[in-house]
C-alpha positions in Angstrom: 102.4 92.0 88.5 99.8 94.7 89.8 100.3 93.5 93.4 104.0 94.1 93.2 103.6 97.6 91.8 101.1 98.4 94.5 103.6 97.3 97.2 106.7 98.7 95.4 106.8 102.0 97.5 106.3 100.1 100.7 109.0 97.7 99.9 111.2 100.8 99.2 110.2 102.3 102.8 111.1 99.0 104.4 114.5 98.8 102.7 115.4 102.4 103.7 114.4 101.7 107.1 116.7 98.9 107.2 119.6 100.8 105.9 119.1 103.4 108.6 119.0 100.8 111.5 122.0 99.1 110.0 123.8 102.3 109.8 123.3 103.2 113.2 124.7 99.7 114.5 127.7 99.8 111.9 128.6 103.4 113.0 127.8 105.3 109.9 126.1 108.1 111.7 128.6 110.6 110.4 128.1 109.7 106.7 125.4 112.2 105.6 124.9 110.3 102.1 123.8 107.2 103.8 121.4 109.1 105.9 120.1 111.5 103.1 120.0 108.7 100.8 117.7 106.4 103.1 115.7 109.3 104.1 115.1 110.5 100.4 114.4 106.7 99.6 111.6 106.8 102.3 110.0 109.8 100.9 110.1 108.7 97.4 108.7 105.2 98.7 105.7 106.9 100.5 104.8 109.2 97.6 105.1 106.3 95.1 103.0 104.0 97.5 100.2 106.8 97.5 100.2 107.3 93.8 100.2 103.6 92.7 97.5 102.8 95.2 95.4 105.4 94.0 96.1 104.5 90.3 95.3 100.7 90.7 92.4 101.0 93.0 
């Protein structure tokens, strides 16, 4: 379970990156909610990754 928690932030960043790439190819470039949501998920994922890796070290 600790391994999953350590990589939770990284998983969130990868999923957000996939959403951004898919939104480009599907033509969702003008939908700001998708773009800001994915960007926000990336920021949260990076912060979560840093905090959880410091906690479980």
